[in-house]
C-alpha positions in Angstrom: 11.3 -21.5 23.2 14.9 -20.3 22.9 16.8 -17.5 22.7 20.6 -16.8 23.3 23.0 -14.3 21.9 25.4 -14.2 19.3 27.3 -11.5 19.9 25.3 -8.0 21.3 22.5 -10.1 19.2 19.5 -11.9 20.6 18.5 -14.9 18.2 15.0 -16.6 18.9 13.9 -19.5 17.8 10.2 -20.7 18.1 9.9 -24.7 18.8 7.8 -26.3 16.3 6.6 -28.7 19.2 4.8 -25.1 20.3 3.0 -24.2 16.9 -0.8 -25.7 17.4 -2.2 -27.0 14.4 -3.6 -23.9 12.7 -0.3 -21.6 13.6 1.6 -21.4 10.7 5.7 -22.3 11.2 7.7 -19.2 11.0 10.6 -19.0 12.5 11.7 -16.0 13.9 15.8 -15.0 13.2 17.8 -12.1 14.3 21.7 -12.2 12.5 24.5 -11.0 13.8 27.5 -9.4 11.7 29.7 -10.7 14.9 29.1 -14.2 14.0 32.2 -15.7 11.8 31.2 -15.8 8.3 31.1 -19.3 8.0 28.2 -19.2 10.6 24.4 -19.8 9.1 23.9 -16.8 11.4 26.0 -14.9 9.5 24.8 -11.5 7.4 26.5 -8.3 6.4 26.3 -4.5 8.0 23.6 -3.1 6.5 21.2 -6.1 5.4 17.4 -5.9 5.9 14.9 -7.8 7.1 11.7 -8.6 5.1 10.4 -5.3 2.9 7.5 -3.1 4.6 4.4 -3.9 3.6 2.3 -1.3 1.5 -1.8 -0.6 2.2 -3.2 -1.4 -1.1 0.2 -2.8 -2.3 2.1 -5.6 -3.4 5.9 -6.3 -4.2 5.9 -7.2 -7.5 9.9 -8.0 -7.7 13.3 -8.9 -5.6 11.4 -10.9 -3.5 14.3 -13.4 -1.8 15.4 -14.9 1.1 17.0 -12.6 2.7 18.4 -9.1 1.5 21.6 -7.1 1.3 22.9 -3.6 1.4 21.7 -1.5 -1.8 19.0 -4.5 -2.8 15.9 -2.9 -3.8 11.9 -4.3 -4.3 10.1 -3.1 -6.4 5.7 -2.2 -5.0 2.8 -2.4 -7.8 -0.6 -0.6 -6.9 -3.5 -2.3 -8.4 -5.6 -1.2 -11.1 -7.6 2.5 -11.6 -4.7 3.1 -8.2 -2.0 6.0 -8.7 1.0 5.1 -7.2 3.0 8.1 -5.5 6.6 8.3 -4.7 8.1 4.9 -5.7 7.8 2.1 -6.7 10.9 1.1 -5.1 12.4 0.9 -1.6 15.9 0.4 -1.4 17.9 -1.4 1.8 20.2 1.0 3.0 22.0 0.5 6.3 19.6 -1.9 7.4 16.6 0.0 7.3 14.2 0.0 3.9 14.0 3.8 2.5 11.5 5.1 -0.3 8.0 6.5 0.1 6.0 4.7 -1.5 1.5 5.0 -1.4 -1.2 3.5 -3.3 -4.2 6.2 -4.0 -7.3 5.0 -3.8 -9.4 5.6 -7.1 -13.0 7.2 -7.0 -16.2 5.2 -8.0 -19.6 7.4 -8.7 -22.5 5.0 -9.7 -26.3 5.7 -10.5 -27.3 5.4 -7.1 -25.0 8.4 -6.0 -25.5 10.3 -8.5 -29.8 9.6 -8.7 -29.6 10.7 -4.8 -28.0 13.8 -5.7 -30.0 14.5 -9.2 -27.0 15.0 -10.4 -25.2 13.1 -13.5 -21.7 13.2 -15.1 -21.9 16.4 -18.1 -19.6 14.3 -20.5 -20.6 10.7 -20.4 -24.1 9.4 -20.6 -21.9 6.4 -18.0 -24.4 4.8 -15.1 -20.5 4.2 -13.2 -17.4 6.2 -13.6 -14.2 5.1 -11.9 -11.5 7.8 -12.2 -8.2 8.1 -10.4 -6.7 10.2 -7.7 -6.7 13.6 -9.0 -8.4 13.0 -11.9 -11.3 15.9 -12.1 -14.8 15.0 -12.7 -17.3 17.8 -13.6 -21.4 17.1 -13.2 -24.6 18.8 -14.0 -27.6 18.9 -12.6 -30.5 16.6 -14.1 -33.6 19.0 -13.1 -33.5 22.2 -10.9 -30.2 24.5 -9.9 -27.0 23.3 -7.6 -28.1 24.0 -3.9 -24.9 24.0 -1.6 -21.7 24.8 -1.4 -20.2 22.4 -3.5 -19.2 23.3 -6.7 -19.8 21.1 -10.3 -16.2 20.1 -11.0 -14.9 17.8 -8.0 -11.4 16.5 -7.8 -10.8 12.7 -6.6 -8.6 12.8 -3.3 -7.4 9.1 -2.1 -10.6 7.3 -3.4 -12.8 10.5 -1.9 -15.0 13.2 -4.2 -18.0 15.2 -2.7 -20.8 14.8 -5.1 -22.7 18.5 -4.9 -26.2 18.2 -4.8 -29.3 19.9 -7.3 -32.5 20.8 -6.5 -35.8 18.7 -7.3 
């Protein structure tokens, strides 16, 4: 491991000889705006490091080796997930700015409805996958609703409360 300073910024390199066979060969470097522009360690003020990951999301566009002020990356979410905020993060003054969240869908299947003695009100399907914030309506297979949970429920970040009906 070698480290040294350029201006006030410490530059760190990991030697390939220190890596074990199963390790990845990832070099960690911190660049300095104080380095001469011709130096490989120079980057312009305001540049950003690697864009952050987001839960359940991926970067769709804008991936590069180095990021300068005002560079953008575009995020996306999987099928049935909804994106909240974004879809961009922008490099501003050395930080990635932009709020993005991938909201999980809700899945309700036959096993869950059977346990609660309910069925979907508007479909004969055995399974529903619905997006965050969508409403699902149920009805009793037999009997009547028991408990405080309404027959109309909203999907909230992958969770939907299920009503229960008596046998």
